[in-house]
C-alpha positions in Angstrom: 0.9 30.6 9.3 1.4 29.2 12.8 4.2 31.7 13.3 1.9 34.5 12.3 -0.8 33.2 14.7 1.7 33.1 17.5 2.8 36.7 16.9 -0.8 37.8 16.8 -1.6 36.0 19.9 1.3 37.6 21.7 -0.2 40.9 20.8 -3.0 40.1 23.2 -1.1 41.1 26.2 -3.3 40.9 29.3 -2.2 43.6 31.6 -4.0 46.9 31.7 -0.8 48.7 32.6 1.9 47.0 30.6 5.1 48.7 31.8 6.4 52.0 30.7 3.6 53.8 28.9 6.1 55.7 26.7 7.1 52.5 25.0 5.4 50.1 22.6 6.3 46.8 24.2 5.5 45.3 27.6 7.7 42.8 29.4 5.2 40.3 30.8 7.1 38.7 33.7 9.4 41.5 34.6 8.9 44.5 37.0 7.7 46.6 34.1 9.5 49.6 35.5 8.0 53.0 34.7 11.2 54.4 33.4 14.1 53.7 35.7 16.3 50.7 36.0 15.3 48.4 38.9 17.8 48.5 41.7 18.4 46.2 44.7 20.2 48.8 46.7 18.0 50.8 49.0 18.5 54.4 49.9 17.3 54.9 53.4 14.0 56.7 53.4 14.0 60.2 54.8 13.7 60.4 58.6 11.7 63.6 58.5 8.0 62.7 58.9 5.6 64.2 56.4 3.3 66.9 57.9 0.3 65.7 59.8 -2.9 66.6 57.9 -6.4 67.4 58.9 -9.6 67.3 56.9 -9.3 70.1 54.3 -11.9 72.8 54.3 -13.1 71.4 50.9 -12.4 67.7 50.5 -12.2 67.0 46.7 -13.6 63.5 47.1 -16.9 64.9 48.4 -17.6 66.0 44.8 -17.3 62.5 43.3 -20.6 61.4 42.0 -21.8 57.8 42.0 -21.0 56.3 38.6 -23.7 54.9 36.3 -22.7 51.3 37.2 -21.1 50.1 40.5 -20.7 46.4 39.6 -18.7 44.8 36.8 -21.8 43.1 35.3 -23.9 46.2 35.4 -21.0 48.1 33.8 -20.6 45.6 30.9 -24.4 45.7 30.4 -24.4 49.5 29.7 -23.7 48.9 26.1 -21.5 52.0 25.7 -17.7 52.8 25.9 -16.1 52.3 29.3 -13.5 54.8 30.5 -10.9 53.5 32.9 -8.3 55.8 34.6 -4.9 54.1 34.2 -3.2 54.4 37.7 -5.7 57.2 38.2 -4.4 58.9 35.0 -0.7 58.7 35.1 -0.2 61.0 32.1 -2.0 63.8 33.8 -1.3 63.3 37.6 1.2 61.5 39.8 1.0 57.7 39.2 -1.2 55.8 41.6 -1.7 58.6 44.0 -5.0 59.4 45.8 -4.9 62.7 44.0 -4.9 61.0 40.6 -7.7 58.6 41.5 -9.8 61.4 42.8 -9.3 63.6 39.8 -10.2 60.6 37.5 -13.4 60.0 39.5 -14.3 63.7 39.5 -13.8 63.6 35.7 -16.4 60.9 35.4 -14.5 57.7 34.8 -16.3 54.3 35.2 -13.3 52.3 36.5 -10.1 53.0 38.5 -7.1 50.8 37.4 -4.2 50.1 39.7 -1.3 47.7 40.4 -0.8 46.0 43.7 2.0 44.3 45.5 3.2 43.6 49.1 5.4 45.7 51.2 8.1 44.3 53.5 5.6 44.1 56.3 3.1 42.4 54.0 0.7 45.3 53.4 -1.0 45.4 50.0 -0.1 48.8 48.4 -0.9 50.4 45.1 2.5 50.4 43.3 3.5 49.7 39.7 7.2 49.0 39.8 9.3 46.7 41.9 11.1 49.8 43.1 10.1 53.3 44.2 12.8 54.8 42.0 10.5 56.1 39.2 8.1 58.1 41.3 9.8 59.1 44.6 12.9 60.9 45.8 14.7 57.8 46.9 15.4 54.3 45.6 14.8 50.8 46.8 12.5 47.8 46.4 9.0 47.9 47.6 9.3 44.5 49.2 12.2 45.8 51.3 10.4 48.7 52.8 7.7 48.9 55.4 4.4 50.7 54.8 5.5 53.5 57.1 8.7 53.9 55.2 6.9 53.9 51.8 4.3 56.4 53.0 6.9 58.9 54.1 8.0 59.2 50.5 7.0 61.9 48.0 5.0 59.9 45.4 4.7 62.9 43.1 8.4 63.8 43.2 9.2 63.0 39.5 5.9 63.7 37.8 5.9 66.3 35.0 4.0 66.8 31.8 6.9 65.3 29.8 6.5 61.8 31.3 9.6 60.6 33.2 11.9 63.4 32.0 14.3 63.9 34.9 16.4 66.7 33.3 13.9 69.5 33.4 14.0 72.7 35.4 12.9 72.2 39.0 9.7 74.2 38.4 8.5 71.5 35.9 8.0 69.0 38.8 4.8 70.7 39.9 3.8 68.3 42.6 7.2 67.8 44.1 7.1 68.7 47.8 3.3 68.5 48.4 3.8 65.3 50.3 6.6 66.6 52.4 4.9 70.0 53.1 7.3 72.1 51.1 4.5 73.4 48.9 0.8 73.7 49.6 -1.5 71.0 48.2 -4.1 72.0 45.6 -7.5 73.1 46.8 -9.5 70.2 48.3 -6.5 68.0 48.8 -3.8 67.4 51.5 -0.3 66.1 51.7 -1.6 62.5 52.3 -3.1 62.5 48.8 0.5 62.3 47.4 1.8 59.3 49.3 2.0 55.6 48.3 -1.5 54.3 49.0 -2.8 51.0 50.3 -5.3 49.0 48.2 -7.7 49.1 51.1 -7.6 52.9 51.3 -8.3 53.4 47.6 -11.1 50.8 47.7 -12.7 52.5 50.7 -12.3 55.9 49.2 -14.2 54.9 46.0 -16.8 52.4 47.2 -19.0 52.8 44.1 -16.4 52.6 41.4 -15.4 49.3 39.7 -11.7 48.6 40.4 -9.4 47.0 37.8 -6.5 45.5 39.8 -3.3 44.0 38.4 -1.3 41.7 40.7 2.4 42.5 40.1 5.1 39.9 40.1 8.2 41.4 41.7 11.7 39.9 41.3 13.5 38.2 44.1 17.1 38.6 45.3 18.3 36.4 42.4 16.7 38.7 39.8 14.1 36.2 38.8 10.4 36.6 39.2 9.2 35.6 42.7 6.0 33.6 42.2 5.7 32.8 45.9 5.8 36.4 46.9 3.3 37.4 44.2 0.9 34.6 45.2 1.1 35.8 48.8 0.0 39.1 47.4 -2.8 37.4 45.6 -3.9 35.8 48.9 -4.0 39.2 50.6 -5.8 40.8 47.7 -8.5 38.0 47.8 -8.9 38.5 51.6 -9.3 42.3 51.3 -11.8 42.1 48.4 -13.9 39.7 50.5 -13.6 41.8 53.7 -14.5 45.0 51.8 -17.5 43.4 50.1 -16.1 44.2 46.7 -16.5 40.7 45.1 -18.8 42.0 42.3 -17.1 45.3 41.7 -13.5 44.2 41.1 -11.8 42.6 38.1 -8.3 41.2 38.6 -5.5 40.5 36.1 -1.9 39.5 36.1 0.7 39.0 33.4 1.5 35.6 35.0 -1.0 32.8 34.6 0.3 30.9 37.7 -0.4 33.9 39.9 -3.7 34.6 38.3 -4.9 31.0 38.8 -3.8 31.1 42.4 -6.0 34.1 42.8 -8.9 32.4 41.1 -8.7 29.5 43.5 -8.7 32.0 46.4 -11.5 34.2 45.1 -13.6 32.0 42.8 -16.4 34.6 42.6 -14.2 37.5 41.4 -14.0 38.3 37.7 -10.7 38.1 35.9 -9.0 39.0 32.7 -6.9 36.4 30.9 -3.2 36.2 31.6 -0.8 36.4 28.6 -0.1 32.6 28.3 -3.9 32.0 28.5 -4.6 34.4 25.7 -1.9 32.7 23.5 -3.4 29.3 24.2 -6.9 30.6 23.5 -5.9 32.2 20.2 -4.1 29.1 19.0 -7.2 27.1 19.7 -5.6 24.8 22.3 -7.7 26.2 25.3 -10.8 28.2 26.0 -11.1 31.2 28.2 -11.5 30.7 31.9 -15.1 30.9 33.1 -14.2 33.9 35.4 -12.8 35.9 32.5 -15.0 38.8 31.4 -12.7 41.4 29.8 -9.6 41.1 27.5 -7.3 44.0 28.5 -5.0 44.4 25.5 -2.7 46.9 23.7 -3.7 48.3 20.3 -0.5 47.1 18.5 2.4 44.7 18.9 5.3 45.1 16.4 3.5 45.0 13.0 0.3 43.5 14.2 -2.9 45.5 14.5 -4.7 44.1 17.5 -7.6 46.4 16.7 -8.2 44.7 13.4 -11.7 43.5 12.6 -10.5 39.9 12.8 -9.1 40.1 16.3 -11.9 42.3 17.7 -14.4 39.7 16.3 -12.6 36.8 17.8 -12.5 38.4 21.2 -16.2 39.2 21.1 -17.0 35.6 19.9 -15.2 34.3 23.0 -17.6 36.3 25.2 -15.1 38.9 26.3 -15.3 42.7 26.3 -12.2 44.4 24.9 -10.6 47.2 26.8 -7.5 48.9 25.2 -4.5 50.2 27.1 -2.3 52.6 25.0 1.3 51.4 24.7 2.7 54.5 22.9 1.9 57.5 25.0 3.1 60.1 22.6 0.9 58.9 19.7 -2.0 57.4 21.6 -2.8 59.3 24.8 -5.0 61.8 23.1 -8.7 62.4 22.3 -8.5 61.3 18.6 -6.9 58.0 19.4 -9.4 57.3 22.2 -12.1 57.8 19.6 -10.4 55.5 17.1 -10.3 52.7 19.7 -14.1 52.7 20.0 -14.6 53.2 16.3 -12.6 50.0 15.7 -14.9 48.0 17.9 -13.3 48.0 21.3 -15.5 48.4 24.4 -13.4 50.7 26.4 -10.2 52.6 26.9 -7.7 52.4 29.8 -6.6 56.0 29.6 -3.6 57.8 31.0 -5.6 61.0 30.4 -9.0 59.9 31.5 -10.6 63.3 31.6 -9.7 63.7 28.0 -11.4 60.4 27.2 -14.6 61.3 29.1 -14.8 64.7 27.4 -14.3 63.3 23.9 -16.8 60.4 24.4 -19.4 62.9 25.8 -18.8 65.3 22.8 -19.3 62.3 20.4 -22.5 61.3 22.2 -21.0 57.9 23.2 -21.5 58.3 27.0 -24.0 60.4 29.0 -23.2 64.0 29.9 -22.0 64.6 33.4 
């Protein structure tokens, strides 16, 4: 029985973006690469500067409407399904780009989800992997590159509608070259919308949206997770949240409880989601949830365990937590029917790779207000 409880507890993985969204298992303390093997070697970033951009004739972000709730507490009080754009909607647009976040906001999402970590010059950027290999034209660790070097890269280089497939015809990579000026940006956008973004830039671009932020835990030179580096990232995040006045409109999560607790000490007024080890301890009855915890961000399944079972959903709710589900099998789960099933099972929200699809389905079902 104890073994079954442990397996079930492990199903409650905390992160809202648990690694490669094409797989069914997350690796809590690893780099959670999007689809490429992490590499220590760094390919020198291109020396050609991306084109300078001016304000577009039509700025797409001008069309973003103020969401129904702009603080986490107001959001949780709505009493209806919450739609979060995972990395802005990584199944539909280039991962973590301003383009993706803007499209998600235009579609009507409630929350924008993102991962953050430090650059080599200690700037907090929105980046999922330890390396830039999965999304850009080069390779190398984020922690080894300066912000200027990162932002010269094409963050839409590998995106295509068959996630992470690198063997398709050149024409399949529809956003490749927007960043570098080889092709024109879509209407309302500019080349800068396809670069690696800073946390501050995204937070300032969407001042009325709740932000769901995961602190990544990169690996060091020895291949082991670097807690000190991640905690430094937590410190910078805490400072930027305070400076931006976003204390009540951000929820923070990390796979690693040590990193998350460091953040809680630095930002005691910011809401959090439990770390993996904390969820295990809670489920086994050896610890309660942290007072700052407001939402359990979990996958729908783990091995043979159904996390969306009535028993697990009830326990999460009894603990005073909302439940937001992040799909961990893109082929089977990133679709309108699955998004509806999540809510029917009792979850309170979806962290969707195709957020526009989720919004459209929930509106059609009468679950959320029409836009």
